[in-house]
N, C-alpha and C positions, 0 to 999 in steps of 0.2 A: 487191155484197152483196144477197142475195135473201131474200125473206120466208120461203121454205121452210127457211132455216137459222137463223132468229131464235131465239136462246136455246139453241143446241146446244153440243156440247162444244168446237167450234172457237171460238165466242164466249167460252166459259169461259176457254180458253187466251189468246185475244187480249186480253181486257180485264183479266185478272189480270196478264198480263205488262206491260201498260201501267201498271197500278197499281204494280207492283213497281218499274218504272223511275222513275216519278214520285216515289215515296216514297224511293227510293235516291239520287236526284239532285235534292236540294231546290233547287239553283240554277235549275232549270227553272221558269219562271213559270206555264206553262200547258200544256194538252193540246189539240191541234187534231186533230179527227177528221173525215176526209174519207170518207164511207161509200160513194160510187159506187153508189147504190141502183139496182138493175135491175128491181125490182118482182117480180111473180109470173108464172109461165108458165101463164097461163090461170086460170080460176076453180077448177079442180079440183086445184091443187097440193097435194102431200102432204108432210108433214114426216117425216123419218126418226126413228121412235120410239126406236131404239137410241141415236142420237146426241143425243136430247133427254132421255134418262134420266140426270139429273145425280147422282142417288143411286148409280146403277151406276157412273158416272164416278168418284165418290169411292171406291167399293169397289175399283175397278181401278187407282186411282192416276193418273188422267188429269191432264194439266197444268192447273193452276188449281183442282183439285178440293178442295184444302185450305182454300180461301177460302169459308167457309160463308156469309158475307153475300152474296157474289156468286152462289153456287149458288142460294140462296133467291130472290134478286132475279131471276135469269134464269128460274127455274122459273115465277115469276109472269108474266114477260114472254112466255113461250112461247105464251100464249093470244092474243097480238096478231098480227094479219096486216097492219095498217096501218103503212106505212113510218114516217110521222112520229111516231105514237104510240110505236113501238118505239124510235126514236132518242131521243125525249124521255125514255123510261124509262132508257136508257143514261146520258143526261145526269144524271138524278136520282141514279143510283148514284155517279157521280164527285163530284157536289156533296155527297153525304152523306159522302164520303171527304175532303172539303175540298180537292179538286183542281179548279182552275179549268179549265173545259172550254168549247171553242168548236166548233160543228159547222157549218161552211160546207158548201154543196153538199147541202142536204136535198132539193133537187129531183131528179126522176128523171134518171138518167144514160143518155144514148143515144149510140151511136157517131157518127151524123152531126153531133151538136152537142157533141162532146167538147172542141173548142177553146173554145167559148162557156162550157162548164161550168167548165173550169179557170181561165179568165179571171175568172169570177164568184167562184169559190172563193177565189182568191188576190188579189182586188181590193185588200184590205188585208192584206198578207202578214204572218204572225205572226213575232214575234221571241222568242228565248229560249224555244222551245217544243218539245215532242215532237209531231211531225207524223206522224200515222198515216193512210196511204192504204190503203183496203180494197177492192180490186177483187174481183169475184165469183170469178174464177179466178186471175189473176196477170199476170205479165209477158209481153210479146211484142215482137218486134223490128219487125214490120210486119204489115199486114193484120189488124188487131184487130177484134173485135166489142165489144159493150157489157160483156163480162165481163173485158176485158183493160185493162192499163195499159201504155203504151209506154215503152221505155227512153228515148226522146227526151223524154217528159214528166217522167221522173225527173230527167233532166239539167236541164230548165227549172226544176224545183223547187230542185235543188241550187244552180243559178246564182243564184237569188234568196235563198236561205236564209242567215242570218247564222251566224257561227262558234259561237254559243252554243246552236244548235238541233240537233235530231236528227230524221232522217227514218226512218220505219219502214214497210215495205211487206209486205203479206200475199201469199203464194203458195201455192196448192194444188198438191200434187205431181201432175205428169202421169204417164202410164204410162212405165215404164222404171226404170232404176237411179237411186235418189235421189242417191247420191254424185256420179254423172256429171252429173246435172242441176244440182246445187248448184255444182259446179266450172265448168260452162259459163255459168251465170247470173252468177256472181261475176266471171268474166272479161268478160262483156258489160257489167256495171255499171262495172267499172274502165275499160273502153274508152270508154264513153259519158260518165262523170263524172270520171274521174281519181282516184277513191277506191275503196278496197276496203271491202266491208261486213263487219260482224260478222254472224254467222248463229246462229240458234237454231231447232231443228227437232225434231219428233217423227216418227211414221210417216205422218202425213197432210198436214202443212203445214210451211212454213218461213217465217221472217221474216228479211228482209234489212234491216239497220239501219246507217245511214250518218251520219257527221258530216264537217265540213270542218276539224275541230280535232283534231289527233292526241292531245293530252292528254285531251280529252273522250272520244275513241274508246277510249283505254286504260282510263279509268274505266268506260266503258260495257261493255267486255269483262269487267271484274271483276263488274259488276252482273249481267249475263246468265249468267255462269258460276255465280254464287251461286244464281240462280234455277234453273238446270239441275240443280244438286246436290240440289234439293228433290224432283225427280221423276225416277225411274229411266229413263223412256222418252225423256228429253230429251238432246239433244246440242248443244253450242255450239262455235263455232270462230271464230277470228280469221283472216280470209282475206288478211291483209296480206302480199302477196308470195307 
């Protein structure tokens, strides 16, 4: 997660989807947000004005744009470049929504220290939680940099996760056909974890969402299908088999 993207349309989608899942599955006790903060690329980083125009996002029907409170909150937070201030602002939004939020891993994420980062993040592993890991780019099998999350790290999280929890992972689409990428990624996830994810996507990003509980996965599929019905650009799928 990079400061150049703070408060953009991707964050609008991310955090509105989290809110929808938490409100739709009240058995979940809390939301655990792992931001994988990468910082800025030098002092002259620029934000994409188009992706930060949330009024335009509303007019064009972007995912999350019907959530007026979140739109207004993110618009205020767009002026923030400091990692911790922005993360604290996100925490405030969920507190106002009466959603219990924990944000481990507020320190800067670097590739050489990735093992230390994840050990510190999950020193006290959450139970009965929606765990959202937000790499700057997304998944990679090997040879990552600080923008990537490894499939082996997802496996480690799933191995420790209880059957009442849900894991959600952000992925920015690489170049190429989106359908082929989703198919390949879900196969890799199944190979590494033994579980097929649920998927929700627009034209820019995709979320892979996994549980170890088939009944919970079925409920989750209904929840994200309901969310996708709200926005024409969204597509969701159950990749089980």
